[in-house]
C-alpha positions as CSV (number, residue, x, y, z in Angstrom):
1,X,80.3,83.0,61.9
2,X,83.9,84.0,61.3
3,X,83.1,86.2,58.5
4,X,80.6,88.1,60.8
5,X,83.5,88.6,63.3
6,X,85.8,89.6,60.7
7,X,83.5,92.1,59.1
8,X,82.6,93.7,62.4
9,X,86.4,94.0,63.2
10,X,87.1,95.7,59.8
11,X,84.2,98.0,60.2
12,X,85.9,100.0,62.9
13,X,88.6,100.8,60.3
14,X,85.9,103.1,58.5
15,X,83.2,105.6,59.3
16,X,80.4,103.0,59.9
17,X,77.0,104.6,60.4
18,X,78.6,108.1,60.2
19,X,79.5,107.6,56.6
20,X,76.5,109.7,55.2
21,X,76.1,112.0,58.1
22,X,77.2,115.5,58.5
23,X,75.9,116.2,61.9
24,X,78.1,115.8,65.0
25,X,76.5,113.3,67.4
26,X,77.8,115.0,70.3
27,X,76.8,118.7,69.9
28,X,74.4,117.9,67.3
29,X,75.6,120.7,65.0
30,X,75.2,120.4,61.2
31,X,78.6,120.7,59.2
32,X,79.4,120.5,55.7
33,X,79.8,117.1,54.4
34,X,83.5,117.8,54.3
35,X,83.9,118.7,58.0
36,X,86.8,117.3,59.9
37,X,85.8,114.0,61.9
38,X,87.6,112.7,64.7
39,X,87.3,109.5,67.0
40,X,88.8,108.8,70.3
41,X,89.6,105.2,71.2
42,X,89.3,106.1,74.9
43,X,86.0,107.9,74.7
44,X,84.2,105.6,72.4
45,X,83.6,104.6,68.9
46,X,81.5,107.7,67.8
47,X,82.5,110.4,65.7
48,X,83.2,114.1,66.9
49,X,84.1,117.3,65.3
50,X,87.0,119.5,66.0
51,X,85.2,121.6,68.6
52,X,83.9,118.7,70.6
53,X,87.2,117.0,70.8
54,X,88.9,120.1,71.9
55,X,86.3,120.6,74.6
56,X,85.9,117.0,75.8
57,X,89.7,116.4,76.2
58,X,90.4,119.7,78.0
59,X,90.9,117.3,81.3
60,X,91.9,114.1,79.3
61,X,95.2,115.1,77.5
62,X,96.4,111.4,77.1
63,X,93.5,110.2,75.0
64,X,94.3,108.7,71.7
65,X,92.6,110.4,68.8
66,X,92.4,109.7,65.3
67,X,91.3,112.0,62.1
68,X,89.4,110.7,59.1
69,X,91.3,111.8,56.0
70,X,88.6,110.9,53.7
71,X,90.0,107.2,53.0
72,X,91.2,105.9,56.5
73,X,91.9,107.0,60.1
74,X,95.0,108.9,60.7
75,X,96.8,108.8,64.2
76,X,97.0,112.5,65.5
77,X,97.6,114.1,68.9
78,X,95.6,116.5,70.9
79,X,98.7,118.7,71.0
80,X,98.4,118.9,67.2
81,X,94.8,119.9,67.5
82,X,95.6,122.8,69.7
83,X,94.7,121.5,73.0
84,X,96.7,122.9,76.0
85,X,96.5,121.0,79.3
86,X,96.4,123.2,82.5
87,X,98.4,121.8,85.6
88,X,97.9,122.5,89.2
89,X,94.2,123.1,89.4
90,X,92.7,119.6,88.8
91,X,89.3,120.4,86.9
92,X,89.5,124.3,87.5
93,X,90.9,126.9,85.4
94,X,93.9,128.7,86.6
95,X,93.2,132.8,87.1
96,X,96.9,133.4,86.3
97,X,98.5,130.7,84.3
98,X,102.2,130.5,83.3
99,X,102.8,132.8,80.3
100,X,104.4,130.0,78.3
101,X,103.5,126.2,77.4
102,X,105.9,123.4,76.7
103,X,105.8,120.1,75.4
104,X,106.1,117.2,77.8
105,X,106.4,113.7,76.6
106,X,104.1,111.4,78.7
107,X,104.5,107.7,78.9
108,X,101.4,106.0,79.5
109,X,100.2,102.2,79.6
110,X,99.1,102.6,76.0
111,X,100.7,105.3,74.3
112,X,103.9,107.7,74.4
113,X,102.9,111.2,73.2
114,X,103.7,114.9,73.6
115,X,101.3,116.9,75.7
116,X,101.3,120.7,75.4
117,X,100.9,121.7,79.0
118,X,101.1,124.8,81.1
119,X,102.1,125.2,84.8
120,X,99.9,127.0,87.3
121,X,101.3,130.7,88.0
122,X,98.7,131.9,90.5
123,X,99.0,132.1,94.4
124,X,98.4,128.3,94.4
125,X,101.7,127.8,92.5
126,X,103.5,129.5,95.2
127,X,102.8,126.6,97.5
128,X,103.5,124.0,94.7
129,X,106.5,123.9,92.4
130,X,106.5,122.3,89.1
131,X,107.6,118.8,90.3
132,X,104.9,119.1,92.8
133,X,102.4,119.9,90.0
134,X,103.4,117.2,88.0
135,X,103.3,114.5,90.8
136,X,100.0,115.7,92.1
137,X,98.6,115.3,88.4
138,X,99.9,111.6,88.5
139,X,102.9,112.1,86.4
140,X,106.2,111.0,87.6
141,X,109.1,113.2,86.3
142,X,112.0,111.6,84.7
143,X,114.3,114.2,86.2
144,X,114.3,117.0,89.1
145,X,115.6,119.8,86.6
146,X,113.3,121.1,84.0
147,X,111.8,117.6,83.4
148,X,110.6,117.1,79.8
149,X,109.6,113.3,80.2
150,X,107.2,111.8,82.7
151,X,105.5,108.5,83.3
152,X,101.9,108.1,84.5
153,X,101.5,106.4,87.9
154,X,99.1,104.0,86.3
155,X,102.2,103.0,83.9
156,X,104.5,102.6,86.5
157,X,102.2,100.6,88.6
158,X,101.3,98.3,85.6
159,X,104.9,97.6,84.7
160,X,105.7,96.8,88.4
161,X,102.8,94.3,88.6
162,X,103.8,92.7,85.1
163,X,107.5,92.6,86.4
164,X,106.6,90.6,89.5
165,X,104.0,88.5,87.9
166,X,105.3,88.0,84.2
167,X,108.9,88.8,84.7
168,X,108.5,91.8,82.1
169,X,111.6,93.9,81.7
170,X,111.8,97.4,81.1
171,X,113.0,97.1,77.4
172,X,110.3,95.0,76.4
173,X,107.6,97.2,78.2
174,X,108.9,100.4,76.7
175,X,109.0,98.7,73.3
176,X,105.4,97.6,73.5
177,X,104.4,101.2,74.3
178,X,106.4,102.6,71.3
179,X,104.6,100.0,69.1
180,X,101.4,100.8,70.5
181,X,101.9,104.3,69.5
182,X,103.3,103.8,66.1
183,X,104.0,100.3,65.1
184,X,106.1,101.4,62.2
185,X,107.8,104.1,64.3
186,X,107.6,106.6,61.7
187,X,106.4,109.9,63.0
188,X,104.0,109.6,66.0
189,X,106.4,108.5,68.6
190,X,107.8,111.7,70.2
191,X,111.1,113.1,68.6
192,X,113.6,114.1,71.0
193,X,116.5,115.8,69.1
194,X,117.8,116.2,65.6
195,X,121.0,114.8,64.1
196,X,122.8,115.5,60.7
197,X,123.0,112.7,58.2
198,X,125.6,112.0,55.8
199,X,124.5,114.5,53.5
200,X,124.6,117.0,56.3
201,X,120.8,117.5,56.5
202,X,119.0,117.6,59.8
203,X,117.0,114.4,60.4
204,X,114.8,113.6,63.3
205,X,115.8,110.9,65.7
206,X,113.8,109.0,68.2
207,X,115.0,109.1,71.9
208,X,115.4,106.0,73.7
209,X,113.0,106.1,76.6
210,X,114.4,103.1,78.0
211,X,116.9,104.5,80.4
212,X,114.3,107.3,81.6
213,X,111.6,104.6,82.4
214,X,113.9,102.2,83.9
215,X,115.1,104.9,86.3
216,X,111.5,106.1,87.2
217,X,110.3,102.5,87.8
218,X,113.2,101.8,90.2
219,X,112.5,104.9,92.2
220,X,108.8,104.2,92.1
221,X,109.3,100.7,93.4
222,X,111.5,101.9,96.1
223,X,108.8,104.5,97.2
224,X,106.3,101.5,97.4
225,X,108.6,99.7,99.6
226,X,108.9,102.6,101.9
227,X,105.2,103.0,101.9
228,X,104.3,99.5,102.7
229,X,106.9,99.5,105.4
230,X,104.9,102.3,107.2
231,X,107.4,105.2,106.6
232,X,105.1,107.6,105.0
233,X,103.7,108.9,108.4
234,X,106.8,108.6,110.5
235,X,107.7,111.8,112.3
236,X,111.5,111.4,111.3
237,X,110.6,111.0,107.5
238,X,112.4,108.5,105.2
239,X,115.9,109.9,106.5
240,X,115.3,108.3,110.1
241,X,114.9,104.9,108.6
242,X,117.0,102.4,110.3
243,X,118.5,99.1,109.1
244,X,115.9,96.5,109.2
245,X,112.8,98.7,109.5
246,X,111.7,97.9,105.9
247,X,112.4,94.2,106.2
248,X,109.7,91.6,105.3
249,X,108.9,88.8,107.7
250,X,109.4,85.5,106.1
251,X,105.9,83.9,105.5
252,X,107.4,80.4,105.8
253,X,109.0,80.9,109.1
254,X,106.8,80.0,112.2
255,X,105.1,83.0,113.8
256,X,102.8,82.6,116.7
257,X,99.2,83.9,115.9
258,X,99.9,84.2,112.2
259,X,100.6,80.8,110.8
260,X,100.5,78.4,113.6
261,X,97.4,76.6,114.7
262,X,95.9,77.1,118.1
263,X,97.5,74.5,120.7
264,X,100.6,74.0,118.7
265,X,102.5,74.3,122.1
266,X,100.7,71.2,123.4
267,X,102.2,69.0,120.8
268,X,105.3,66.9,121.2
269,X,108.4,69.3,120.2
270,X,109.3,67.0,117.3
271,X,105.8,67.5,115.8
272,X,105.0,71.0,116.6
273,X,105.8,72.6,113.2
274,X,104.6,69.7,111.1
275,X,101.2,71.4,110.3
276,X,103.2,74.3,109.1
277,X,105.5,72.3,106.8
278,X,102.4,70.9,105.3
279,X,100.7,74.2,104.8
280,X,103.7,75.8,103.2
281,X,104.0,72.7,101.0
282,X,100.3,73.1,99.7
283,X,100.8,76.8,99.0
284,X,104.0,76.2,97.0
285,X,102.0,73.6,95.0
286,X,99.3,76.3,94.5
287,X,101.7,78.9,93.4
288,X,103.1,76.3,91.0
289,X,99.8,75.6,89.5
290,X,99.2,79.3,89.0
291,X,102.5,80.0,87.5
292,X,103.1,77.0,85.4
293,X,99.3,76.1,84.6
294,X,99.6,72.5,85.6
295,X,97.2,70.6,87.9
296,X,99.3,67.5,88.2
297,X,101.1,68.5,91.2
298,X,98.1,69.1,93.5
299,X,96.7,65.6,93.9
300,X,99.3,64.6,96.7
301,X,98.2,65.2,100.2
302,X,100.5,64.6,103.2
303,X,99.6,62.1,105.8
304,X,101.5,61.4,108.9
305,X,102.7,57.8,109.2
306,X,101.9,55.9,112.4
307,X,104.9,55.0,114.5
């Protein structure tokens, strides 16, 4: 049985059923046997021609695309295939887009790649500047002045969850994204700038996205705290936030109507909060089981002793 799973896993490294086909399964057009074949890890395992890849990904600029070179699949990007992503209009075309395009490094949960995008330049853009267009597209800019690096909201939320649950730090999270993009870090991770080697030749150098993502993640975490504190629709906006307005109530402290049973006031003062202590203990034991994966600490139950 293990040979079956091994063969099916290795099958994805080749063309599979599309080995002898010269027809694109998407557009059904017949091409020459040497036509350029592509596959997208996010769309599915089927093969696509160049025209289908460009048309299908006009609204999905972060999909991971590979091209068949005749022997094996090679990682490529939609930018290399000539795709331009239009900002500011969602799934609509812009009647007057910006005259120039620029490369934006976007950090997603599974890949770091360069997207060739174009800002909106029509009347709608008069009400939304470049930063607003990026934010409304779900891309958080690393800087407020001519941003060239962004992180998707999904990536920031994923890191925030992993940081809380698994204690994952920024360095390991960004390193995982870089290795997902290019395990050998040869050419597919976006290059930031050039430097001269000892011979005086210009060589590409990879930018460390650690600092940029760390800054964005801290800002995003702050915004989430403000949102949960109810500051999003306050008339005074964030600037009017007073000390203590974002404080979180302690869930172990007694709060009438929240974690105290009915009739707790009728109990003797020295026993009023015993049920709360017992409940907190069992919650802590449950969290210990979830985090440590042990069930040995849940067998104990508190029973009051008689006088």
